[in-house]
C-alpha positions in Angstrom: 24.8 46.4 68.2 26.1 46.4 71.7 25.5 49.8 73.3 29.1 50.4 74.3 30.4 49.5 70.8 27.7 51.7 69.3 28.7 54.7 71.5 32.4 54.1 70.7 31.9 53.9 67.0 29.7 57.0 67.0 32.3 58.9 68.9 35.1 57.7 66.7 33.3 59.0 63.6 31.6 62.1 64.9 33.3 63.0 68.2 35.3 65.8 66.6 32.0 67.6 65.9 31.3 68.0 69.6 32.7 70.9 71.6 35.8 70.5 73.6 33.8 70.4 76.9 31.4 67.9 75.5 34.2 65.7 74.3 36.0 65.7 77.6 33.0 64.7 79.6 31.8 62.2 77.1 35.2 60.6 77.0 35.4 60.4 80.8 32.0 58.8 81.1 31.7 56.6 78.0 35.3 55.8 77.1 37.1 55.9 80.5 34.1 54.5 82.4 34.0 57.2 85.2 30.8 57.5 87.1 28.6 60.6 86.7 29.5 61.5 90.3 33.2 61.3 89.7 33.0 63.5 86.6 30.7 65.9 88.4 33.0 66.3 91.3 36.1 66.7 89.1 34.4 69.3 86.9 32.6 71.1 89.6 29.2 70.5 88.1 26.1 68.6 89.2 25.7 64.9 88.6 22.4 65.7 86.8 24.4 68.1 84.6 26.8 65.3 83.6 23.8 63.0 82.9 22.1 65.6 80.7 25.3 66.4 78.8 25.9 62.7 78.0 22.3 62.3 76.8 22.7 65.4 74.7 26.0 64.2 73.2 24.6 60.8 72.4 21.6 62.4 70.7 23.9 64.7 68.7 26.0 61.7 67.6 22.9 59.7 66.7 21.6 62.6 64.6 24.9 62.8 62.7 24.7 59.0 62.0 21.1 59.3 60.8 22.2 62.0 58.3 25.6 60.6 57.2 25.4 56.8 57.8 29.2 56.6 58.2 29.1 53.9 61.0 26.5 51.9 59.0 28.8 52.1 55.9 31.8 51.1 57.9 30.1 48.1 59.4 28.9 47.0 56.0 32.4 47.3 54.5 33.8 45.4 57.4 31.2 42.6 57.0 31.9 42.4 53.3 35.6 42.2 53.8 35.0 39.3 56.3 32.9 37.6 53.7 35.6 38.1 51.1 38.2 36.6 53.4 35.9 33.6 54.0 35.5 33.2 50.2 39.2 33.3 49.7 39.8 30.7 52.4 37.2 28.5 50.7 38.4 29.3 47.2 39.8 25.8 46.7 36.2 24.4 47.0 34.5 27.3 45.2 34.4 27.8 41.4 36.7 30.7 40.4 33.9 32.3 38.4 31.6 32.1 41.4 34.3 33.8 43.6 34.9 36.5 41.0 31.1 37.2 40.7 30.8 37.6 44.5 33.8 39.9 44.7 32.2 42.0 41.9 29.0 42.2 43.9 30.8 43.4 47.0 32.7 46.0 45.0 29.4 47.4 43.6 28.0 47.7 47.1 31.0 49.7 48.2 
């Protein structure tokens, strides 16, 4: 998964579990694409401090994902919905029983 997409999804799912300070700096660097130097100057902290905080936040978000798997589940559901949409588009060429069986398989996975 592309790194920016991964960071964004992790933040979307688990960002509220960070402290206010962590969220503000993480948003500035990752979501708003500010440089470490810009954030450091604005916040009155060192560039290294910003770097360390971003690494810590990313590690925290990764740990939540390792335990809860919400992003993984979300991506799986999205993929299955796309497969279902494709099956529906092709339904004229696919046997109805075959379509129904695949939809049941998808529902079981969810």
